[in-house]
GUNU-653372 format. One line per 10 residues: number of its first residue (from 1); their letters; for each residue y, x, z of N, C-alpha, C, O, CB. Coordinates in steps of 0.001 Angstrom, whole numbers, m for minus. Atoms other than C-alpha are relative to their C-alpha. Last residue first. Glycine has a CB too. Layout:
<nodes>
NUM = A = Y:X:Z:Y:X:Z:Y:X:Z:Y:X:Z:Y:X:Z | ... $
</nodes>
This chain:
<nodes>
150 = LAADARENES = 877:m1164:273:34480:25467:m48533:600:1299:430:m20:2349:265:m324:83:m1457 | 820:m277:m1193:36395:22635:m46837:m866:1230:m190:m1377:1781:784:m884:m1201:333 | m864:m593:m1028:39103:22687:m49517:m785:374:1240:m401:1289:1969:1119:m960:372 | m338:m1358:431:36476:22103:m52220:826:707:1060:618:1892:1320:762:m28:m1333 | 1216:m798:m123:35101:19087:m50350:265:1446:m377:m224:2363:284:m1113:m578:m873 | 238:m213:m1443:38592:17659:m49898:m1229:877:219:m1233:1753:1084:m181:m1356:732 | m1027:m949:m462:39305:18171:m53627:m181:295:1497:m52:1444:1921:1431:m566:m270 | 374:m1332:500:36015:16495:m54568:977:1058:486:572:2158:861:m56:5:m1535 | 1147:m452:m786:36811:13505:m52342:m447:1390:m428:m810:2212:413:m1161:m985:m132 | m490:m273:m1342:40248:13145:m53936:m1126:527:896:m932:1480:1650:618:m1267:607 $
140 = RQQADLVRNV = m759:m1262:71:38790:13416:m57429:473:407:1383:388:1580:1747:1208:m135:m956 | 978:m1070:191:36200:10726:m56556:697:1361:m71:227:2333:519:m825:m246:m1281 | 666:m210:m1291:38923:8453:m55154:m1007:1142:m104:m1114:1960:810:m707:m1297:470 | m972:m652:m895:41008:8891:m58305:m634:283:1353:m408:1346:1932:1262:m880:179 | m160:m1398:433:37985:8114:m60515:946:757:926:676:1903:1285:525:60:m1446 | 1229:m729:m352:37166:4959:m58531:97:1475:m383:m334:2344:375:m1215:m638:m689 | 67:m86:m1467:40773:3717:m58706:m1228:808:422:m1130:1687:1278:m44:m1422:636 | m1027:m959:m432:41044:4521:m62418:m38:192:1510:84:1315:1998:1399:m471:m436 | 487:m1354:278:37707:2769:m63032:1020:1069:367:638:2148:819:m366:129:m1464 | 1111:m288:m913:38849:m416:m61309:m464:1440:m201:m644:2179:766:m1180:m991:m228 $
130 = LADALKNQKR = m606:m289:m1303:42124:m250:m63267:m1069:300:1040:m902:1219:1842:869:m1178:464 | m561:m1353:59:40223:37:m66560:634:377:1339:524:1523:1776:1046:105:m1134 | 1114:m941:m15:38164:m3041:m65696:504:1443:3:m14:2283:739:m917:m238:m1206 | 499:m33:m1380:41314:m5004:m64843:m1155:989:128:m1245:1715:1118:m454:m1408:449 | m1029:m566:m878:42916:m4073:m68162:m482:96:1436:m292:1124:2086:1269:m836:m61 | m100:m1463:61:39741:m4562:m70224:1017:592:972:775:1662:1531:357:418:m1392 | m434:m352:m1348:38999:m8142:m69195:224:1510:129:21:2095:1193:m1033:m473:1033 | m1298:636:m208:38689:m9624:m72672:578:304:1382:1637:m205:1751:m125:m1501:m185 | m968:m601:934:35920:m7152:m73549:1381:m633:112:2368:m29:m309:m504:m132:m1430 | m505:m1282:m501:34062:m8193:m70388:1071:588:m915:2047:1167:m439:m1148:993:152 $
120 = PVHGIDVRHF = 875:m1149:267:33712:m11749:m71684:669:1289:484:1894:1377:569:m333:99:m1518 | m278:m656:1273:35911:m14317:m69959:m1028:1106:m215:m1545:1668:751:1451:571:m34 | 741:m1221:333:35074:m16821:m67228:460:525:m1349:720:m248:m2271:m1528:m261:m14 | 975:m49:1075:37529:m19418:m65990:m610:1378:m197:m94:2391:275:633:m447:m1269 | 940:m1103:m201:39769:m20614:m63194:m1020:m16:m1119:m1581:m1064:m1438:m699:m97:1382 | 1055:165:998:42867:m22737:m63840:m894:1232:116:m437:2356:m90:589:m167:m1474 | 901:m1131:215:45207:m23093:m60869:m1041:m385:m1037:m1609:m1477:m989:m681:437:1328 | 982:269:1044:48246:m25319:m60361:m819:1252:m226:m270:2347:m338:682:m461:m1316 | m153:1395:410:50590:m25585:m57380:m1018:m400:m1051:m1489:m1537:m1063:1396:m240:m530 | m548:169:1338:49407:m22338:m55810:49:m1481:m374:m800:m2264:53:m832:786:m1027 $
110 = ARLLELARRH = m1441:m290:m7:48998:m21778:m52062:657:m266:m1356:1882:m355:m1441:234:1451:404 | m747:1198:m411:45605:m23539:m52044:1513:216:m21:2275:m751:m34:m431:m426:1394 | m197:856:1169:44148:m20626:m54027:802:m1255:337:1498:m1796:m522:m1345:m393:m589 | m1111:m515:799:44667:m18320:m51045:304:m913:m1189:1470:m1119:m1526:m316:1414:m493 | m1226:134:m800:42428:m20402:m48779:1225:442:m803:2245:m247:m808:m110:831:1299 | m337:1429:34:39761:m20683:m51477:1284:m268:781:2111:m1082:370:m1159:m846:576 | m480:318:1348:39839:m16886:m51899:405:m1472:m81:1459:m1790:m631:m1088:321:m1058 | m1368:m533:121:39594:m16337:m48121:569:m340:m1381:1740:m702:m1487:17:1547:229 | m900:842:m805:36550:m18637:m47874:1451:451:m147:2352:m377:m277:m412:35:1486 | m109:1295:661:34821:m16817:m50748:977:m902:754:1851:m1519:145:m1384:m671:m104 $
100 = LPQLAANKVR = m831:m290:1173:35489:m13418:m49181:255:m1296:m767:1370:m1549:m1222:m681:1065:m922 | m1401:m85:m440:34163:m14717:m45836:959:305:m1163:2118:m108:m1127:141:1079:1079 | m552:1253:m517:30978:m15948:m47581:1435:119:506:2254:m736:169:m867:m507:1106 | m954:576:948:30307:m12817:m49644:692:m1246:551:1754:m1625:58:m706:m342:m1297 | m1110:m951:181:28649:m10724:m46909:1073:m571:m923:2230:m156:m852:m522:1331:m568 | m893:28:m1168:26510:m13719:m45871:1196:935:m156:2273:642:363:m773:374:1254 | m86:m1327:m607:25013:m14023:m49367:1043:5:1120:2217:m282:887:349:1065:m1067 | 1096:m183:m954:24280:m17688:m50086:120:1311:772:m258:1388:1940:m1333:m45:m726 | m139:m1394:m387:27555:m18638:m51775:m1022:244:1112:m760:m37:2282:1480:339:469 | m264:m242:m1415:26536:m21910:m53422:141:1503:223:m410:2304:m533:m1135:m593:896 $
90 = YEGLLQKVVL = 1037:m758:m704:26841:m22197:m57182:414:104:1459:1598:233:1772:m212:1427:m634 | 1217:243:776:28828:m24809:m59144:m1200:725:596:m2336:270:458:201:435:m1448 | 947:820:m752:31540:m24900:m56473:m1272:m321:m753:m2057:m1158:m308:651:m1266:403 | m69:1373:484:34266:m23712:m58851:m968:m938:723:m982:m2143:472:m281:m29:m1477 | m1348:523:m243:34722:m20483:m56909:106:m1476:m368:755:m2251:334:1029:804:m789 | m125:195:m1440:30950:m19887:m56858:1378:m569:352:1484:m1450:1204:m236:1328:742 | 790:1177:m361:30720:m20484:m60608:35:m264:1501:m2:m1419:1924:m1441:173:m462 | m629:1199:564:33589:m18073:m61277:m761:m1247:447:m153:m2210:913:47:79:m1550 | m1184:290:m804:32165:m15452:m58901:687:m1266:m507:1115:m2097:295:980:1191:m28 | 400:398:m1345:28744:m15594:m60569:1210:m405:838:1208:m1470:1456:m760:1136:687 $
80 = ESDLRVTLER = 352:1417:73:30186:m15530:m64098:m408:m524:1377:m155:m1683:1704:m1138:m223:m1016 | 1153:281:m854:31827:m12228:m63278:m268:m1501:m15:439:m2281:624:239:508:1457 | 1197:m159:822:34107:m11495:m66251:m1279:m153:823:m2382:m4:298:14:1359:m687 | 924:m1013:m508:37037:m12996:m64409:m1162:147:m967:m1534:m806:m1653:m510:m369:1419 | 1071:m330:928:40077:m14983:m65530:m801:1176:560:m252:2215:926:570:335:m1411 | 855:m1065:m513:42462:m16782:m63193:m1133:216:m992:m1828:m726:m1373:m554:m346:1423 | 1233:16:777:45346:m18824:m64621:m802:1205:462:m313:2333:409:274:34:m1564 | 834:m1176:176:47992:m19334:m61980:m1212:m314:m862:m1936:m1281:m626:m442:542:1350 | 1093:431:876:50942:m21651:m61568:m799:1223:m417:m242:2214:m888:541:m764:m1254 | 342:1396:m294:53344:m21174:m58646:m1192:m497:m812:m1996:m1284:m314:1194:m889:m264 $
70 = VGLRAAAELG = 511:677:1193:53813:m17386:m58463:m416:m1418:391:m988:m1628:1461:m1206:788:m630 | m528:1351:100:55818:m16389:m55396:m416:m736:m1255:251:m1689:m1660:1471:42:69 | m1051:63:1012:55320:m12634:m55735:625:m1392:m127:1687:m1543:m731:m557:426:m1337 | m1129:m801:m488:53379:m12461:m52456:1190:m66:m963:2345:m75:m538:m433:1463:200 | m629:778:m1073:51114:m15292:m53649:1245:721:517:2283:97:741:m1000:m242:1158 | m652:1155:618:50386:m13469:m56909:725:m840:1049:1845:m1294:816:m1031:m861:m748 | m1188:m480:722:49685:m10204:m55064:763:m1171:m615:1991:m1220:m532:m403:1010:m1103 | m1005:m390:m998:47362:m11929:m52590:1277:479:m675:2377:159:m225:m553:1099:922 | m537:1223:m596:45508:m13659:m55421:1086:316:1028:2114:m360:1085:m1123:m809:656 | m866:680:961:45128:m10377:m57303:627:m1259:560:1811:m1512:341:m773:m338:m1235 $
60 = ALLGNWEAVN = m1186:m854:179:43779:m8429:m54322:992:m672:m948:2199:m648:m708:m405:1399:m546 | m866:146:m1179:41468:m11336:m53513:1267:840:m131:2356:385:218:m759:398:1273 | m629:1310:30:40046:m11394:m57057:978:m164:1160:2104:m620:962:m1060:m1098:41 | m959:m49:1097:39388:m7672:m57012:758:m1306:m115:1977:m1316:m290:m703:315:m1314 | m1186:m703:m492:37808:m8070:m53583:1045:194:m1083:2240:205:m788:m391:1343:572 | m765:892:m880:35423:m10731:m54903:1275:675:495:2322:33:575:m859:m437:1196 | m558:1071:840:34302:m8480:m57768:870:m933:841:1992:m1258:452:m1134:m804:m692 | m1134:m561:736:33867:m5513:m55384:669:m1062:m874:1896:m1122:m939:m458:1184:m866 | m1081:m148:m981:31658:m7532:m53028:1255:529:m698:2366:93:m398:m427:957:1160 | m503:1340:m291:29589:m8537:m56066:1121:28:1036:2102:m704:904:m1133:m890:489 $
50 = NTAHGLYRFA = m813:479:1102:29288:m4924:m57271:594:m1381:306:1758:m1635:m2:m831:m52:m1281 | 707:491:1182:27979:m3834:m53909:1000:m440:m1062:2188:m616:m790:m940:m1168:370 | 135:1454:74:29773:m1687:m51366:m780:m371:m1253:m1091:477:m2089:1390:m689:3 | 1350:353:447:30288:1899:m50186:m156:m1518:42:m72:m2120:1112:m1087:694:886 | 1052:m861:m542:34006:2690:m49961:m1332:m425:m590:m1414:m739:m1777:m39:m64:1556 | 815:629:m1036:36120:m343:m50747:m978:928:686:m1663:514:1621:m745:m1123:m581 | 1184:m851:m37:39016:997:m52813:m800:m474:1203:m244:m622:2291:367:1551:95 | 541:m399:m1293:41324:m1967:m53261:m1160:950:m246:m2072:641:m1013:m453:m1238:838 | 1355:m535:m73:43541:m2892:m56190:m366:360:1426:491:483:2301:m143:1220:m900 | 430:m11:m1394:46639:m4715:m57334:m1436:503:42:m2243:190:m833:124:m1421:654 $
40 = EEIVAGADDI = 1381:m454:m108:48574:m4309:m60564:m329:44:1480:484:495:2287:m218:1404:m687 | 500:m547:m1267:51710:m6329:m61157:m1432:465:m183:m2218:m151:m903:89:m1051:1140 | m1051:84:m1016:53986:m7615:m63941:m457:554:1349:367:812:2226:449:m1443:166 | 577:m191:m1330:51900:m6590:m66934:1133:m37:1016:2080:745:927:m799:1350:93 | m446:m1178:m757:53612:m8020:m70015:m690:42:1361:m816:m978:2039:1541:m12:179 | 993:m1064:65:51685:m10422:m72257:386:1262:743:m310:2273:644:m264:338:m1408 | m346:m854:1142:54603:m12773:m72988:m986:1166:m148:m895:1940:m1101:1431:540:158 | 375:687:1240:53019:m15398:m70725:365:783:m1260:m142:490:m2343:660:m1351:m47 | m827:1175:289:53155:m13015:m67774:m386:m583:m1358:m1230:m32:m2065:1509:367:26 | m664:m75:1299:50271:m10745:m66782:822:m1270:m207:358:m2375:73:m1039:187:m1154 $
30 = LVAAGAAPGP = m732:1250:208:48871:m10009:m63333:860:158:m1245:1610:1123:m1383:878:m368:1249 | m1216:m212:768:46223:m7262:m63231:622:m1379:m218:m48:m2310:m665:m289:743:m1374 | m520:1138:748:43497:m7247:m60629:1281:405:m701:2031:1260:m229:245:m1213:926 | m1354:m115:545:41288:m4657:m59029:377:m1260:m757:m471:m2017:m1229:114:1224:m921 | m363:1247:648:38189:m4256:m56900:1432:125:m475:2245:797:160:m175:m1216:955 | m1408:392:m3:36659:m941:m55975:123:m1353:m679:m688:m1731:m1524:892:1066:m713 | m395:1260:617:33246:463:m55134:1498:m233:108:2167:270:1012:m748:m1153:638 | m1463:23:m56:31480:3726:m54331:508:m1195:m804:126:m1381:m1960:607:1336:m546 | m542:m1347:45:27831:2730:m54132:1499:m63:133:2043:m1073:580:m399:718:m1294 | m1290:m240:m650:25631:m320:m54177:384:1469:m57:m459:2349:m228:m38:m469:1451 $
20 = NRRAGGDAFL = 143:1300:m664:25364:m496:m57086:m1214:m144:929:m2329:m328:442:m74:m1053:m1033 | 1361:m69:m536:25131:3074:m58526:m339:m1234:831:m1332:m1192:1557:m170:1259:847 | 808:m1003:705:28889:2901:m59153:m1296:215:764:m1274:481:1966:776:1346:m158 | 619:m937:m942:30282:m308:m57792:m851:959:m808:m1735:544:m1557:m860:m746:1090 | 1126:m812:420:32667:m2406:m59819:m468:904:1113:307:1350:1959:361:819:m1213 | 472:m879:m1056:35218:m5121:m59529:m1177:782:m515:m1843:383:m1470:m377:m790:1266 | 1292:m633:233:37285:m7194:m61877:m359:822:1216:488:1105:2064:20:879:m1276 | 563:m751:m1122:40282:m9500:m61903:m1366:537:m367:m2089:m41:m1179:m93:m878:1258 | 1292:m534:432:42571:m10813:m64651:m522:855:1144:162:1776:1588:120:833:m1344 | 587:m1029:m858:45373:m12969:m63231:m1363:369:m591:m2257:m472:m681:m135:m498:1497 $
10 = TVHQPVQSDM = 1451:m126:164:47435:m14946:m65721:m476:1193:804:48:2300:677:m394:150:m1501 | 533:m1357:155:50908:m15882:m64494:m1502:m112:m246:m2169:m1001:283:304:892:1268 | 1426:m92:324:52976:m19059:m64675:m399:1448:m228:305:2204:m898:m332:m845:m1243 | 695:1142:m612:56332:m19715:m62988:m1513:143:m154:m2276:m115:777:475:m1326:m634 | 201:1204:801:57509:m16255:m63997:m721:m1086:797:m1465:m805:1737:m792:333:m1266 | 1423:331:m8:58733:m13796:m61386:m186:m1291:m782:423:m2310:m455:m550:m140:1461 | 695:m827:979:62189:m12509:m62350:m1500:m259:m32:m2176:180:m963:253:1453:289 | m191:555:1344:63975:m15385:m60628:m724:827:m1060:m945:341:m2170:1490:m77:m332 | m738:m954:818:62479:m14299:m57303:92:m544:m1427:m909:m963:m2008:m684:1405:21 | 803:m832:897:61237:m17369:m55485:918:897:m811:1986:472:m1253:m877:m872:m936 $
</nodes>
């Protein structure tokens, strides 16, 4: 493991779809115990639902944490649905979410210790802001392509 990667990291994840379903993105921010951002991870998803975006934000963060060699992970999401599904309190009924759920559980097994919990949206501002930056950048890119085609 890289000596610069802390043993413990907090992963804040979020996802969003404009006009749900609509243009969607998932994002995660990894923060060390001193409060410094050590990694940002995100995915633009095209047309998707908010729930698909939430799961993809989590997956992007879990993959980044695993790639960095993080051993202990605190996961915080403002999606109560995703938290309860991860913890096994709710079943994952939606067929589109089932493979995302399975992948998240698979990734979580790579960590030595994991704490998963729900936070209010106001405590998830960094991940939420990253989702919006990704969606805004994609919209600008699409607008520029449309303008160039005129």
